[in-house]
C-alpha positions as CSV (number, residue, x, y, z in Angstrom):
1,L,-28.1,-13.8,11.4
2,P,-26.1,-10.8,12.5
3,P,-23.5,-11.6,15.1
4,P,-24.3,-10.6,18.7
5,R,-23.3,-7.1,19.7
6,S,-20.3,-7.0,22.0
7,A,-19.9,-4.7,25.0
8,P,-18.9,-1.1,24.2
9,R,-15.2,-0.6,24.3
10,G,-13.3,2.1,26.1
11,K,-11.7,5.0,24.3
12,R,-9.4,3.8,21.6
13,Q,-5.9,5.2,21.6
14,R,-5.2,6.2,18.1
15,F,-1.8,6.4,16.4
16,V,-3.1,9.1,13.9
17,D,-6.0,11.4,14.7
18,K,-8.8,12.0,12.3
19,N,-7.3,15.4,11.5
20,G,-4.0,13.8,10.6
21,R,-2.0,14.7,13.7
22,C,0.3,11.8,14.9
23,N,0.1,11.0,18.6
24,V,3.8,10.4,19.0
25,Q,6.1,12.2,21.5
26,H,9.8,11.8,21.6
27,G,11.4,11.6,25.0
28,N,14.7,10.8,26.7
29,L,16.7,12.2,23.9
30,G,19.7,12.9,26.1
31,G,22.5,14.5,24.2
32,E,20.6,14.3,20.9
33,T,18.8,17.6,21.6
34,S,21.8,19.5,20.2
35,R,20.6,18.3,16.7
36,Y,17.7,20.6,17.0
37,L,20.0,23.6,17.3
38,S,22.1,22.5,14.3
39,D,18.9,23.0,12.2
40,L,17.6,26.1,14.0
41,F,15.6,27.4,11.0
42,T,13.5,24.2,10.7
43,T,13.2,24.0,14.4
44,L,11.6,27.5,14.5
45,V,9.3,26.6,11.5
46,D,8.1,23.5,13.3
47,L,7.2,25.4,16.5
48,K,3.7,26.4,17.2
49,W,2.5,29.8,16.3
50,R,2.5,31.2,19.9
51,W,6.2,30.2,20.3
52,N,7.1,31.7,16.9
53,L,5.5,35.0,17.8
54,F,7.2,35.1,21.2
55,I,10.6,34.4,19.7
56,F,10.0,37.0,17.0
57,I,9.1,39.7,19.4
58,L,11.8,38.8,21.9
59,T,14.6,38.7,19.3
60,Y,13.8,42.1,17.9
61,T,13.4,43.6,21.4
62,V,16.7,42.3,22.6
63,A,18.5,43.4,19.4
64,W,17.1,46.9,19.6
65,L,17.9,47.4,23.3
66,F,21.4,46.0,22.7
67,M,22.2,48.3,19.8
68,A,20.7,51.3,21.5
69,S,22.9,50.6,24.5
70,M,25.9,50.5,22.3
71,W,25.1,54.0,20.9
72,W,24.5,55.3,24.4
73,V,27.9,53.8,25.6
74,I,29.7,55.6,22.8
75,A,28.1,58.9,23.7
76,Y,28.8,58.4,27.4
77,M,32.5,57.6,26.8
78,R,33.0,60.6,24.6
79,G,31.2,62.9,27.0
80,D,28.5,63.8,24.5
81,L,25.8,63.5,27.2
82,N,27.1,66.5,29.1
83,K,27.8,68.7,26.1
84,A,24.8,67.9,24.0
85,H,23.4,71.4,24.2
86,D,26.8,73.2,23.5
87,D,26.6,74.6,20.0
88,S,30.4,74.9,19.7
89,Y,30.9,71.1,20.4
90,T,30.7,68.5,17.7
91,P,29.3,65.2,19.2
92,C,29.5,61.7,17.7
93,V,25.7,61.7,17.1
94,A,23.9,65.0,17.1
95,N,21.1,65.5,19.6
96,V,21.8,62.2,21.6
97,Y,22.0,63.2,25.2
98,N,20.4,60.2,27.1
99,F,19.3,56.6,26.5
100,P,15.9,57.3,25.0
101,S,17.4,59.6,22.4
102,A,20.0,56.9,21.7
103,F,17.2,54.3,21.3
104,L,15.3,56.6,18.9
105,F,18.4,57.1,16.8
106,F,18.9,53.4,16.5
107,I,15.3,52.9,15.4
108,E,15.6,55.6,12.8
109,T,18.7,54.1,11.5
110,E,17.4,50.5,11.5
111,A,14.1,51.3,9.9
112,T,15.7,53.8,7.5
113,I,13.4,56.5,8.8
114,G,15.5,59.7,9.0
115,Y,13.8,62.7,10.5
116,G,16.9,64.9,10.0
117,Y,17.3,65.7,13.7
118,R,19.7,63.0,14.8
119,Y,22.7,62.1,12.6
120,I,26.2,60.8,12.7
121,T,29.0,63.4,12.4
122,D,32.4,62.9,10.7
123,K,34.2,63.3,14.0
124,C,33.2,59.8,15.3
125,P,35.0,56.9,13.6
126,E,33.7,54.4,16.2
127,G,30.1,55.5,15.4
128,I,30.7,54.8,11.7
129,I,32.0,51.3,12.6
130,L,29.0,50.6,14.8
131,F,26.6,51.8,12.1
132,L,28.1,49.3,9.7
133,F,27.8,46.5,12.3
134,Q,24.2,47.5,13.0
135,S,23.3,47.3,9.3
136,I,24.8,43.9,8.8
137,L,23.3,42.4,12.0
138,G,19.9,43.9,11.2
139,S,19.8,42.4,7.7
140,I,20.7,38.9,9.1
141,V,18.0,39.1,11.8
142,D,15.4,40.3,9.4
143,A,16.2,37.6,6.8
144,F,16.1,34.9,9.5
145,L,12.9,35.9,11.4
146,I,10.9,37.2,8.5
147,G,11.8,34.3,6.3
148,C,10.8,31.9,9.1
149,M,7.4,33.6,9.5
150,F,6.9,33.7,5.7
151,I,7.6,29.9,5.4
152,K,5.3,29.1,8.3
153,M,2.5,31.2,6.9
154,S,2.8,29.6,3.4
155,Q,3.1,26.0,4.6
156,P,0.8,23.7,2.7
157,K,-0.7,22.3,5.9
158,K,-3.6,24.6,5.6
159,R,-4.3,23.3,2.1
160,A,-4.9,19.9,3.7
161,E,-7.8,21.4,5.6
162,T,-9.8,21.5,2.4
163,L,-9.2,17.8,1.6
164,M,-11.9,15.6,3.1
165,F,-12.0,12.0,4.1
166,S,-15.1,10.0,4.9
167,E,-15.8,9.5,8.6
168,H,-16.2,5.7,8.2
169,A,-14.8,3.1,5.9
170,A,-17.0,0.4,4.5
171,I,-16.7,-3.3,3.5
172,S,-19.0,-4.8,0.9
173,M,-19.0,-6.6,-2.4
174,R,-17.9,-4.8,-5.5
175,D,-17.4,-6.5,-8.9
176,G,-17.9,-9.8,-7.1
177,K,-15.1,-9.3,-4.7
178,L,-15.1,-8.3,-1.0
179,T,-13.7,-4.7,-0.9
180,L,-12.7,-2.2,1.7
181,M,-13.7,1.3,0.6
182,F,-13.5,4.9,1.9
183,R,-14.1,8.3,0.2
184,V,-11.9,11.3,-0.4
185,G,-12.8,14.7,-1.8
186,N,-11.4,18.1,-2.6
187,L,-13.3,21.2,-1.5
188,R,-11.4,23.7,-3.6
189,N,-11.6,24.4,-7.3
190,S,-7.8,24.4,-7.6
191,H,-6.6,20.9,-8.3
192,M,-4.0,18.7,-6.5
193,V,-1.4,17.9,-9.1
194,S,0.0,14.4,-9.2
195,A,-2.2,13.3,-6.3
196,Q,-1.3,9.9,-4.9
197,I,-2.9,7.9,-2.1
198,R,-1.4,5.2,0.1
199,C,-2.7,3.1,3.0
200,K,-1.0,1.5,5.9
201,L,-2.4,-1.1,8.3
202,L,-1.1,-0.7,11.9
203,K,-1.6,-3.9,13.9
204,S,0.2,-5.6,16.7
205,R,1.5,-9.1,16.0
206,Q,4.0,-11.7,17.2
207,T,6.6,-13.3,15.0
208,P,7.2,-17.1,15.0
209,E,10.4,-16.4,16.9
210,G,8.4,-14.8,19.7
211,E,9.2,-11.2,19.0
212,F,6.2,-8.8,19.7
213,L,5.7,-6.0,17.3
214,P,3.4,-3.4,18.8
215,L,2.8,-1.3,15.7
216,D,3.6,-3.4,12.7
217,Q,3.0,-1.5,9.4
218,L,1.6,-3.5,6.5
219,E,0.8,-2.1,3.1
220,L,-2.7,-2.1,1.8
221,D,-2.9,-2.2,-2.0
222,V,-5.2,0.5,-3.3
223,G,-4.3,0.1,-7.0
224,F,-0.5,0.4,-7.1
225,S,-0.2,-2.3,-9.7
226,T,-2.9,-0.9,-11.9
227,G,-2.2,2.8,-11.4
228,A,-5.5,3.4,-9.5
229,D,-3.6,5.1,-6.7
230,Q,-2.9,8.1,-9.0
231,L,-5.9,10.3,-8.5
232,F,-7.6,12.9,-10.6
233,L,-9.2,14.6,-7.6
234,V,-11.8,16.8,-9.2
235,S,-14.8,15.2,-7.6
236,P,-15.1,12.9,-4.6
237,L,-13.6,9.5,-5.3
238,T,-14.1,6.1,-3.6
239,I,-10.8,4.4,-2.9
240,C,-11.0,0.6,-3.0
241,H,-8.8,-2.2,-1.5
242,V,-9.7,-5.6,-2.9
243,I,-9.5,-8.3,-0.1
244,D,-7.8,-11.3,-1.6
245,S,-5.3,-13.9,-0.5
246,K,-2.5,-11.3,-0.6
247,S,-4.5,-8.8,1.6
248,P,-3.9,-8.6,5.4
249,F,-7.7,-8.8,5.7
250,Y,-7.8,-12.2,4.1
251,E,-9.1,-13.9,7.3
252,L,-11.2,-11.0,8.5
253,S,-14.9,-11.7,8.9
254,Q,-17.8,-9.7,10.4
255,R,-17.5,-11.7,13.7
256,S,-13.8,-11.6,14.0
257,M,-13.7,-7.9,13.4
258,Q,-15.4,-7.4,16.8
259,S,-12.3,-8.8,18.6
260,E,-9.7,-7.4,16.2
261,Q,-7.7,-4.2,17.0
262,F,-6.2,-2.4,14.0
263,E,-5.9,1.0,12.5
264,I,-5.9,2.0,8.8
265,V,-3.8,5.1,8.1
266,V,-4.6,6.9,4.9
267,I,-2.0,9.3,3.4
268,L,-2.9,11.6,0.5
269,E,0.0,13.5,-1.2
270,G,0.0,16.0,-4.0
271,I,1.4,19.3,-5.3
272,V,-0.6,22.4,-4.6
273,E,-1.5,23.9,-8.0
274,T,-1.2,27.6,-6.8
275,T,2.1,27.4,-4.9
276,G,3.8,24.3,-6.3
277,M,4.5,23.0,-2.8
278,T,3.9,19.4,-1.8
279,C,0.9,18.9,0.5
280,Q,0.1,15.8,2.6
281,A,-3.2,15.0,4.2
282,R,-3.7,12.2,6.7
283,T,-6.5,10.4,8.5
284,S,-7.1,7.0,10.1
285,Y,-9.9,4.4,10.6
286,T,-10.0,2.1,13.6
287,E,-11.9,-1.2,13.7
288,D,-14.9,0.6,15.2
289,E,-15.0,3.0,12.2
290,V,-15.2,0.2,9.6
291,L,-18.8,-0.7,8.7
292,W,-19.4,-4.2,7.4
293,G,-22.0,-4.5,4.7
294,H,-22.3,-0.8,3.9
295,R,-21.9,1.3,0.7
296,F,-21.5,5.0,0.2
297,F,-24.3,7.2,-1.2
298,P,-23.7,8.7,-4.6
299,V,-22.9,12.4,-4.4
300,I,-22.6,13.4,-8.1
301,S,-25.6,14.4,-10.2
302,L,-25.9,15.8,-13.7
303,E,-27.3,19.3,-13.9
304,E,-27.8,21.6,-16.9
305,G,-24.4,22.0,-18.3
306,F,-22.3,20.8,-15.3
307,F,-21.9,18.1,-12.6
308,K,-23.0,18.9,-9.1
309,V,-21.4,17.5,-6.0
310,D,-23.7,17.2,-2.9
311,Y,-21.3,17.2,0.0
312,S,-24.2,16.7,2.5
313,Q,-24.2,13.0,1.5
314,F,-20.4,12.7,1.6
315,H,-20.2,10.7,4.8
316,A,-23.6,8.8,4.4
317,T,-23.7,5.1,3.9
318,F,-26.4,2.5,3.5
319,E,-26.6,-1.3,4.1
320,V,-26.2,-3.8,1.3
321,P,-26.4,-7.6,1.4
322,T,-22.9,-8.8,2.2
323,P,-21.8,-12.3,3.3
324,P,-20.5,-12.2,6.9
325,Y,-17.7,-14.6,6.1
326,S,-14.0,-13.9,5.4
327,V,-12.6,-14.4,1.9
328,K,-10.7,-17.4,3.2
329,E,-13.9,-19.0,4.5
330,Q,-15.8,-18.3,1.3
331,E,-13.1,-20.0,-0.8
332,E,-13.1,-23.0,1.5
333,M,-16.9,-23.3,1.3
334,L,-16.8,-22.9,-2.5
335,L,-14.2,-25.7,-2.7
336,M,-16.2,-28.0,-0.5
337,S,-19.4,-27.5,-2.6
338,S,-17.7,-27.9,-6.0
339,P,-17.3,-31.4,-7.5
340,L,-14.0,-33.1,-7.1
341,I,-11.7,-32.6,-10.1
342,P,-8.7,-34.9,-10.5
343,P,-5.5,-32.7,-10.6
344,A,-3.5,-32.5,-13.8
345,V,-0.4,-34.6,-13.9
346,S,2.7,-33.3,-15.4
347,N,4.8,-35.3,-17.9
348,S,7.5,-36.2,-15.3
349,K,4.9,-37.4,-12.9
350,E,3.2,-39.4,-15.6
351,R,6.4,-41.2,-16.5
352,N,7.0,-42.0,-12.8
353,N,3.4,-43.4,-12.5
354,S,4.0,-45.6,-15.6
355,V,7.1,-47.1,-14.0
356,E,5.2,-47.7,-10.8
357,C,2.4,-49.4,-12.6
358,L,4.7,-51.8,-14.3
359,D,5.8,-53.1,-10.9
360,G,2.4,-54.5,-10.2
361,L,2.4,-56.9,-13.2
362,D,0.9,-59.9,-11.6
363,E,-2.0,-58.1,-10.0
364,V,-3.0,-56.1,-13.0
365,G,-2.7,-58.7,-15.8
366,T,-5.7,-60.7,-14.6
367,K,-8.1,-57.7,-14.6
368,L,-8.1,-57.2,-18.3
369,P,-11.1,-58.7,-20.2
370,S,-10.4,-62.1,-21.8
371,K,-10.8,-60.9,-25.3
372,L,-8.3,-58.1,-24.9
373,Q,-5.9,-60.7,-23.3
374,K,-6.3,-62.9,-26.4
375,I,-5.7,-59.9,-28.7
376,T,-2.5,-58.9,-27.0
377,G,-1.2,-62.5,-26.9
378,R,1.4,-61.8,-24.3
379,D,1.6,-61.2,-20.6
380,D,3.9,-58.2,-20.7
381,F,1.1,-55.9,-22.0
382,P,1.9,-52.3,-21.0
383,K,0.7,-52.2,-17.4
384,K,-0.6,-48.7,-17.4
385,L,-3.3,-49.5,-20.0
386,L,-4.2,-52.7,-18.1
387,R,-4.7,-50.7,-15.0
388,M,-6.7,-48.0,-16.8
389,S,-9.1,-50.5,-18.3
390,S,-9.6,-52.6,-15.1
391,T,-12.3,-52.0,-12.5
392,T,-14.7,-49.2,-11.9
393,S,-12.9,-47.9,-8.8
394,E,-9.7,-47.6,-10.8
395,K,-11.5,-46.0,-13.7
396,A,-12.2,-42.7,-11.7
397,Y,-8.5,-42.4,-11.0
398,S,-7.1,-42.9,-14.5
399,M,-9.9,-42.2,-17.0
400,G,-8.2,-38.9,-18.0
401,D,-5.1,-40.8,-19.1
402,L,-6.9,-43.3,-21.4
403,P,-7.2,-42.6,-25.1
404,M,-10.6,-41.3,-26.2
405,K,-11.7,-44.6,-27.8
406,L,-11.0,-46.6,-24.7
407,Q,-12.7,-44.0,-22.5
408,R,-15.9,-44.3,-24.6
409,I,-15.6,-48.2,-24.4
410,S,-15.2,-48.2,-20.6
411,S,-17.6,-45.4,-19.8
412,V,-20.7,-47.0,-21.3
413,P,-22.2,-49.4,-18.7
414,G,-23.1,-53.0,-19.8
415,N,-20.5,-53.2,-22.6
416,S,-20.0,-56.8,-23.4
417,E,-16.8,-58.5,-24.2
418,E,-17.8,-58.8,-27.8
419,K,-18.1,-55.0,-28.2
420,L,-14.8,-54.5,-26.6
421,G,-13.2,-57.1,-28.8
422,S,-14.7,-55.6,-32.0
423,K,-13.4,-52.2,-31.1
424,T,-9.9,-53.6,-30.6
425,T,-10.1,-55.7,-33.7
426,K,-11.0,-52.6,-35.7
427,M,-8.0,-50.8,-34.3
428,M,-5.7,-53.7,-35.3
429,S,-6.5,-53.0,-39.0
430,D,-4.5,-49.8,-39.1
431,P,-0.8,-50.1,-40.2
432,M,1.9,-49.9,-37.6
433,S,3.7,-46.5,-37.7
434,H,5.9,-46.3,-34.7
435,S,8.9,-48.3,-33.7
436,V,10.0,-49.6,-30.3
437,A,12.6,-46.9,-30.2
438,E,9.9,-44.4,-29.5
439,L,8.6,-46.3,-26.5
440,P,9.9,-45.7,-22.9
441,P,12.9,-47.8,-21.9
442,K,10.9,-50.3,-19.8
443,L,8.6,-51.0,-22.7
444,Q,11.5,-51.5,-25.0
445,K,12.9,-54.1,-22.6
446,L,9.6,-55.9,-22.5
447,S,9.4,-56.0,-26.3
448,G,12.8,-57.6,-26.7
449,G,15.0,-54.6,-26.9
450,G,15.1,-53.6,-30.6
451,G,13.4,-53.6,-34.0
452,R,9.7,-53.4,-34.5
453,M,7.3,-55.0,-32.0
454,E,6.1,-58.3,-33.5
455,G,2.3,-58.2,-33.9
456,N,1.6,-58.7,-30.3
457,L,-0.1,-55.3,-29.9
458,P,-2.6,-53.7,-32.2
459,P,-0.9,-50.9,-34.2
460,K,-3.3,-48.2,-33.1
461,L,-3.0,-49.2,-29.5
462,R,0.8,-49.2,-29.8
463,K,0.7,-45.8,-31.4
464,M,-1.6,-44.4,-28.7
465,N,0.4,-46.0,-26.0
466,S,3.7,-44.6,-27.2
467,D,2.1,-41.1,-27.5
468,R,1.0,-41.3,-23.9
469,F,4.2,-42.5,-22.5
470,T,6.6,-40.3,-24.5
């Protein structure tokens, strides 16, 4: 049954908007604001367009008025303003007799538009010096402001406007694994060179030491190990994050997602093919925008001679059967429903178990069938075999450690002592091929310390027993 719907939440404060803008404001910088002036060019480029245009117009207006005033001051100090219409007098700048005429002369000089009516004469060295200063200052201002406007107009941020992300993310089964999916597409025919995608999970958490992290960033693997994060973005692609034991969503279920608060930030980077500049597009998905048990509609169809992409179905999803449990809960249920399998024992643990079994000599010796006791002929029979061949309850613990022949003997119900004795008598007929030196130290001590074991054990049992313990 679907989980009960919770009450509608208030407006969620996002860290990154759907259009990629980060909702972060820097405040209380104090004396650090001077760092912005040290990188004035980047500061102007980062400003909004209205402030760029205002600074552009203001800078040129102030520079023009300042330089026009300098030409007017020179004409005023030389007395050219009063003798401008005297044909016998040679002024510093011809036909400059007031401030508007001085301003027009500056504009003609700055914009290299000479009308031939106002010009500098050779009787004014200060005018020549001011002309050189004006040319140098004008070139610097033009390079700074025009370069700033050019960089701002050619920024690749506008290229990100033609990169689309799906409005919702979806969680459903793919290839037998629970997978988080979202879709990305490119609206232009020009490609994104070396396109790469990354995902960050922003979630508040508290460390075991009690420290609270309000926006802890965790990496979501979208194919970094397999190279699937390198995109050939010609048609819309579905980006997948497999939820496993290494995923931050390992314990996320359909019910717990209603009480969780997280944000998935998606970052797509690539090189614009036409300009060669790096472009970055961003978006985010909150917990309300992740649909459990949904899958995206296909958008690619084969036409006559080409593939057609239908962007009207780009954001569309449809429901599919999906278990409402987390991956952790599914693994626990699978483990509980599967039959119990005895864990494999390493060689070191096996030797330790053999030593521990030898300590219970008195309890185990009486549990062996009488015919096997007669065959062995001694009380110091290796205690691990005695315990493995004892009762039915102990059989489930150590059946995997018995030789195959003894497993078949002890696994068949209703075996009589005569069948067991005949099997062991048959095994005694094989020649002995192993010495006591190949046995563990405790068994060597039981057998008298050296030489070959005197026919107390059947050769095949002794061979199998030494193989198991060494």
